[in-house]
N, C-alpha and C positions, 0 to 999 in steps of 0.2 A: 873865714869862719873855721875851717879845719885847724888853724893856728889856735884858735880860741879853745876849741874843743879838745886840743892836745896840751892846755895848758900854757902855750908859748906867748899868748897874747891875751888881751882883754878888750872887750868892745868899749870899756870905759876910759881905757888908755888913751892919753893925748898924743896926737901926732901932728906936728905942724899947728898947734894952736886950737885944734878940733879933736873931738872924740873919734876913735875908730869907727863906732857906731854911726855917728853923724857923716862920716866920710863915706862910709858904705852905703849909707842910705841917699846920700846926695848923687854918688856914683850911679845908682840903679835908677832912682825915681826922677832925676834931672839929668841924666845922661852927662854928669858933670866930669870932664876929662881932666880937670886939676885934681879933683879928688882921688880919680883912678891913678894918675901919675903919682901923687902924693903915697898911696897905699902901695904902689908897686915898688917905688923906691925904699919904702920902710921894709916892705917884706922881703925885697931883694928879688931881682930879675931872675937869677938862677934858681931860687927857692920856688917861684911860681912856675917855672918850666919844668922842674923835678917833679912837683905836684901833679902838673897837667899830665905829664909821661905816666905817672903812678895810677892815674885813673883812665889812661887810655887815650888821652888827646894829644897825639903825636904832632899834630899840625901846629900847635899853638906856639908862636913866638912872641915872648914879653917884651923884647926889644923894639920889633917892628909894630906890636900890637895887632898881630893877624892871628887868624884861625880859619879853618874851612868851615863851610855851613853844616856839613856832615858832623864834624866834631862839635860844633855849638849845639846842634840838635841831640846828639849824644849827651852832652853836659846837661842840658835842660830836662832830658828823659831821666838821667841818674839822679839830679836833685830831686825831681818831683817824686820819684819812686823811692826816695829816702835812702839812696845808696851811697850818699856822700857826707850826710850830716845827721845828727840826731833829729828828732822830731820837732822839738821847739825850734833849734836852729833854722831847719827847713822851713818851718812856718814863718820865721822871721823873715828869711830872704824872699819867699813868696808874698809877703804882705808888702813887701818894698817894691815888688814887680806889679802892684796895682795902683790905679790912680796916679800914674805918672804924670809929668807936666806936657806930655805929648800922646794922647790917646787918638790921634788922627791917623795913624797908620793901621796895623792889623786890627786893632780894637774897634775902629770904626767901621770896618768891613764885617763885622761880626752881628749875629742877631742877638737881640737884648738878653735872652735867656742862655747866653753862652757864657761861660766864666773864662777868663783870661789872665794870665800872668805874663808879663812881657818886659823885654829890656829894649829900647831904640838905641840907635846911635847916630850922631851926627858929627862928621869931622871931615873937613876939607871937601873933597867931591864925593865922601862916601854917606849915603843913607841906609839904615839898616833897621830891621825890627825882627826880633826873635821872641817866639812865644810858645807857652803851652797853653793848649786849648781845650777846654771840656765842654762838649756839646753833643746832644742826643745819644747819651750813654757812652761816648767815646772820648778819649783824651788822647792828644797828639800834640807834636812839636811841629811848628812851622818856624823856618829861618829863610829870611829874605835879605841878601846883601845887594845893594846898588852902588855902582860907581859911574860917574857920568864926567867924563872929560870933555865933552862937547856941550852944546846948549840944552840938553835935557834938564829941564828946571826942576825944582823941588816938587811942585804941583803934579807935574806928569809922572815923577817916580811914585808920588803917594798914589796916584790912581792906578798905576802898575801893581803896587803892593795891594790895593784893594782888589784887583782882578785876580792876582795869584790867590789871596785869602779866599776868596769866594769860589774859585775852581776846586781849592782844597777841600772846602766844605761840601761842594757838590759831589765830590768822589766818596763821602762818607756812605 
């Protein structure tokens, strides 16, 4: 989105047979790893890392697709506060972060009157969810990364994510 705002790209631009907007939406709402790889290759790994460093995210490694939980939380906070993009583009990204194809992690553990914008991820042994949560006049970010190389299954990690989410809410 930063490249779009700088006039270096367009959301209507075709990349690998799909519009950039479609790839971005699939990457966020469906946690589509093929869309993410397509966008990474098109934008360039070095460009992505340079941008991450410019905004203070020094742990991001575009080649290994890794970032620390604290840098991810910082990214979400900066996005929500309008520090990264203009208001329309921020709103577009946040709209993609609602009603994803997996609302069973952080969103499922929230009260009905909480608003949530989130991005989950599932790849190999990694199951993650990261969210901006608005509840009881508070807005906060919550980032939960899991990795299970043993027999801990999806359902158990889902339960742990729910427990952590409920503990975060209880601390408000």
